[in-house]
C-alpha positions in Angstrom: 10.7 -30.8 78.2 8.6 -32.6 76.1 5.1 -31.5 75.7 2.0 -33.9 75.6 0.4 -34.6 71.9 -2.4 -33.2 73.4 -1.2 -29.8 74.0 0.7 -29.7 70.7 -0.6 -26.9 68.4 -0.2 -27.2 64.7 -2.0 -25.6 61.7 -3.5 -28.6 61.0 -5.4 -28.4 64.3 -6.3 -25.1 64.2 -8.2 -25.6 61.1 -9.6 -28.5 62.6 -11.3 -26.3 65.9 -11.8 -22.9 64.4 -11.4 -23.1 60.4 -10.8 -19.5 59.9 -11.0 -18.3 56.2 -7.8 -18.6 54.4 -5.9 -15.3 53.6 -6.9 -16.1 49.9 -10.3 -16.7 50.9 -10.5 -13.2 52.6 -8.8 -11.5 49.4 -11.2 -13.2 47.0 -14.3 -12.0 49.0 -15.0 -15.9 50.1 -16.0 -16.2 54.0 -15.5 -20.1 53.9 -13.0 -22.0 52.3 -15.5 -25.0 52.3 -17.2 -22.9 49.5 -14.3 -22.9 47.0 -14.4 -25.0 44.0 -11.6 -27.5 44.0 -9.5 -26.0 41.5 -9.6 -22.5 42.9 -6.4 -20.9 44.4 -8.4 -20.5 47.6 -8.5 -24.7 48.2 -4.6 -24.3 47.2 -3.8 -21.8 49.6 -5.9 -24.1 52.5 -3.7 -27.4 51.4 -0.4 -25.0 51.4 -1.2 -23.9 55.0 -1.7 -27.6 55.9 1.4 -28.7 54.6 3.5 -26.2 56.0 3.9 -23.7 53.5 3.3 -20.2 54.6 0.1 -18.4 53.0 1.9 -15.2 52.4 4.3 -17.0 50.1 1.6 -18.8 48.1 -0.4 -15.3 47.7 3.0 -13.7 46.4 3.4 -16.3 43.8 -0.5 -15.4 42.4 0.8 -11.9 42.5 4.0 -12.1 40.8 4.4 -10.2 37.0 5.4 -11.2 33.7 8.9 -12.4 33.7 11.3 -10.8 30.9 10.9 -13.6 28.7 7.4 -13.6 28.7 7.2 -10.2 27.9 9.8 -10.6 24.9 7.5 -13.3 23.6 4.5 -11.0 23.5 6.4 -8.5 21.9 7.9 -10.8 19.1 4.0 -11.9 18.4 2.8 -8.7 18.2 5.6 -7.8 15.6 4.6 -10.7 13.4 1.1 -9.6 13.5 2.1 -6.0 12.3 4.5 -7.3 9.9 1.4 -9.6 8.5 -1.4 -7.1 8.5 0.4 -3.8 7.8 0.8 -4.5 3.9 -3.2 -5.2 3.6 -3.9 -2.3 6.0 -1.7 -0.1 3.6 -3.4 -1.3 0.5 -6.8 -0.8 2.0 -5.8 3.0 2.9 -4.5 3.6 -0.6 -7.8 2.1 -2.1 -10.1 4.4 0.2 -7.8 7.3 -0.9 -8.0 6.6 -4.7 -12.1 6.1 -4.5 -12.3 9.4 -2.9 -10.2 11.3 -5.2 -11.4 9.5 -8.0 -15.2 10.3 -7.2 -13.9 14.0 -6.7 -12.2 13.9 -10.1 -15.5 12.4 -11.7 -17.8 15.0 -9.9 -15.4 17.9 -11.3 -15.5 16.6 -14.7 -19.4 16.2 -14.7 -19.7 19.8 -13.3 -17.8 21.0 -16.1 -19.8 19.0 -18.9 -22.9 20.5 -17.5 -21.8 23.8 -17.2 -20.8 23.9 -21.0 -23.9 22.3 -22.0 -26.6 24.3 -19.9 -25.0 27.8 -20.5 -23.5 27.2 -23.9 -19.9 27.9 -23.1 -16.7 26.6 -23.0 -14.9 25.2 -20.1 -11.3 24.1 -19.8 -9.9 21.1 -17.6 -6.4 21.4 -16.9 -4.1 18.6 -15.5 -1.1 20.1 -13.6 2.3 19.1 -13.1 4.9 20.3 -10.5 7.4 19.3 -7.9 6.1 18.3 -4.6 8.7 19.7 -2.6 7.1 20.0 0.5 6.5 16.0 0.7 9.5 14.4 -1.4 12.1 17.1 -2.1 14.1 16.4 -5.4 11.5 13.8 -6.8 10.7 14.0 -10.3 7.4 16.4 -11.1 4.1 14.4 -11.5 1.0 15.3 -12.2 -1.2 16.1 -9.1 -3.6 19.0 -9.4 -6.9 19.5 -11.5 -8.1 23.1 -12.3 -11.4 24.2 -14.1 -11.5 27.2 -16.1 -14.6 28.8 -18.0 -13.6 30.9 -20.8 -15.6 34.1 -22.1 -15.1 35.7 -25.7 -13.9 39.3 -26.3 -17.5 41.2 -26.2 -19.1 38.8 -23.9 -20.5 40.3 -20.7 -18.1 40.8 -17.7 -18.3 38.1 -14.9 -16.6 40.8 -12.6 -18.7 41.0 -9.3 -17.6 44.5 -8.8 -20.5 46.8 -9.7 -18.2 49.3 -11.7 -17.3 46.6 -14.1 -19.9 44.0 -14.0 -21.7 43.3 -17.1 -19.5 45.5 -19.4 -18.3 43.9 -22.8 -14.7 42.4 -22.2 -12.1 43.8 -24.5 -10.3 40.5 -24.6 -10.8 37.1 -24.0 -10.7 35.8 -20.3 -10.4 32.5 -18.4 -12.3 32.4 -15.0 -11.3 30.0 -12.2 -14.4 27.7 -11.6 -14.3 26.2 -8.1 -11.9 24.9 -6.0 -8.7 23.2 -7.6 -8.6 19.2 -6.8 -5.3 18.7 -5.2 -4.3 14.6 -4.9 -3.2 13.5 -1.3 0.5 13.3 -1.4 0.8 9.9 -2.1 -1.6 9.9 -5.3 -1.0 11.0 -8.5 -2.4 10.9 -12.2 -0.5 8.2 -14.3 1.7 9.5 -17.2 1.8 5.7 -18.8 0.4 5.7 -22.4 -1.7 2.9 -21.5 -3.3 4.2 -18.2 -3.9 8.1 -19.5 -4.1 9.0 -23.0 -4.8 12.7 -21.8 -1.5 13.0 -20.2 0.3 11.0 -22.6 -0.7 12.3 -26.2 -2.1 16.1 -25.3 0.4 18.5 -26.0 1.6 21.0 -23.4 -0.7 23.7 -22.6 0.7 27.5 -23.5 -2.7 29.8 -22.9 -2.3 33.1 -23.7 -5.7 33.9 -22.4 -5.8 36.0 -19.0 -6.6 33.8 -16.1 -8.8 35.5 -13.5 -10.0 34.5 -10.1 -13.4 36.0 -8.1 -13.2 37.4 -4.9 -15.1 39.5 -2.6 -13.7 42.7 -4.0 -13.8 41.5 -8.0 -11.6 39.5 -10.3 -7.9 39.4 -9.9 -5.0 37.7 -11.7 -4.4 33.8 -10.9 -1.6 32.1 -11.2 -1.6 28.5 -10.3 1.8 27.4 -9.1 5.1 28.9 -10.4 7.1 26.4 -12.3 4.6 24.2 -13.2 3.1 22.9 -16.5 -0.2 21.6 -17.6 -2.0 19.8 -20.5 -5.6 20.2 -21.2 -8.8 19.6 -23.1 -12.3 21.6 -23.0 -15.9 20.9 -22.9 -17.9 22.3 -25.3 -21.9 22.5 -25.4 -21.8 19.7 -28.3 -19.1 17.6 -26.8 -15.4 18.0 -26.4 -12.2 19.1 -28.5 -10.8 15.7 -28.1 -10.3 13.9 -31.3 -13.0 11.4 -31.7 -11.8 9.3 -34.8 -11.0 5.3 -34.0 -9.1 3.9 -32.1 -8.8 7.2 -29.8 -10.0 6.6 -26.1 -9.4 9.4 -23.8 -9.1 8.6 -20.4 -7.0 9.6 -17.2 -6.0 7.3 -14.2 -5.5 7.8 -10.7 -2.4 5.7 -9.3 -0.5 5.2 -6.2 2.6 7.4 -6.4 5.1 4.5 -5.7 3.7 2.5 -8.0 4.3 5.5 -10.7 7.6 6.0 -9.8 8.7 2.1 -9.5 7.5 2.0 -13.4 5.0 -0.5 -12.8 3.3 -1.9 -16.0 -0.7 -1.7 -15.9 -0.9 -5.2 -15.2 1.2 -4.9 -12.3 -0.4 -2.1 -10.8 -3.3 -3.5 -8.5 -5.0 0.0 -7.3 -6.3 2.6 -9.5 -9.1 4.6 -10.2 -9.8 5.2 -14.2 -11.7 8.0 -15.6 -12.9 8.0 -19.4 -14.4 10.9 -21.2 -16.4 10.3 -24.6 -14.9 12.7 -27.2 -18.2 13.1 -29.0 -20.8 13.3 -26.2 -18.8 14.5 -23.1 -20.1 11.4 -21.4 -17.8 10.4 -18.2 -17.6 6.7 -16.8 -15.3 5.6 -14.6 -13.5 2.1 -13.8 -12.2 0.3 -10.6 -10.4 -3.0 -10.1 
């Protein structure tokens, strides 16, 4: 039985009489498809229905996720960006750590020089060398720590805070730890290159016979820095230092990245460093950064 063309229902005739909002329009909060821009998914949805394409299929196309190829492309792009940015990021981190540790070393040496000048005493600066087995087992020992010691001569008043001993004349010379030990971060060391650290390249190994003490709440106790470590040192005096001032002697120490020191880079090849220089005659401290 043939239906009359007047009674034939089509999607087009429905839109012509009722013009209900498209499913995409409802999802996007539009009440009238006529209000949608020409390039919007709502108008395309209307055209799809008029052309006989189910709206559900069209909406599904807009809801589909990323394909595997698209995700792989994104991952590759991110990996390339990381490969480009990481070296610069690492260099910036090392520069920041060098600046921080170098500033601490300058402050430490300045404090030692001021104490020696203002209190008329001698202050020893020790650079300690040891294996960092916790971080790099089996690696060669490096200079990684700095310690200050104030020296007291025999007969000087005992600095022991214990009332039983305080102020009594010392029966033997003594060295008292001043402040905290400066321990460099795991990826920094003091260079032993002669062109970068004359302190560590030219000073003899330390072998102090003076008893070393540290102050605590109960009084003074014996102090040992670290078993198996060695050190090199110099002394601040009220009038200067014990360093040889004769030209061409220049006294300085340089903080570098540990990997640069291990690779044996020359001073020209080292890009990140922090150099601290001490005037042997006056004890004046200056610093240099690239």
